[in-house]
N, C-alpha and C positions, 0 to 999 in steps of 0.2 A: 497749225503745224502740218507740213506736207508729209504724206504717208511714207515717202521715200527716205525721210530723215528720222523716222520713229526709232530705228535702231540706235542712231547716234544719241538721241535724247535718253534712251534707256541706258546706254553705256555711261553717259554723263551722270545720270542718276545713281548708277551703281558705284561710281567713284565717290559721289557725295556720301553714300552709305558707308563705303569703306573707310574714308577719312573721318567720318563722324564716329564710327565705332572705335577707330584707333584712338580717338580722344576720349573714349568712354562717355559719350554724350547720348542722351535720348533725343528723339525727334523734338520733343517739347523743349528740352534745354537748348538745343541748337536754334530752334525757332525763336525762343526768347532772346538769345544772344544776338541773333541776326535782326530781330525786331520785325518778324513776319509771323503769320499764323502757322500753327503746327500742320494744318491740313495742306498748306502750301508747300512745306518741306516734304510732306508725304507725296504730293503730286510731283514734285521735282525728282524725288528719289525713284518714283515709279516711271519716270519718263513721260508723264502725261502733259506737262507744261514746260515751256522754256523759261529762262530766267533773264532778268535785266542785268546789265553790267553792274549796276549798283548792288543788287542782291548777290551776284556772284562774287564781287569783291569783298563784301561783308562776310560771306561764307568762308572765303579764303583767309581773311583776317582771323576769324574765330577758330578755324581749324589749323592755323599756322602752316598754310600751304600756298603755293603759287597758282595762279589761274592755269598755267600750263599743266600742272599735275591733274587738274580736273579733266583736262582734255587728252591725257595720255591713256587712250583706250587699250584695254587688254584684249587679246584675241581669244 
C-alpha cells in the first residue's frame, strides 16, 4: 500500500466497522460469514491491508450494503 493512500484505507476500514456494528456482528462472526480469518477482518478495519473484490463483495452481501456504501467516506 502506498503511504499516500493510507487514509483512504483507514476510511474504508471505518466503514466496515460501522456497517458491521450496525448489523450487531463481532469481527469473528463477520469473518466466519465472509470465510476469512478474524485477523484479516481486523487488519481491514484498521486500514492495514487492502481487500480483493471477492472479499469486498462478500462483505457487502453479509452486511446487506452496496460496494458504494463502503466507499462513501465521511469527512
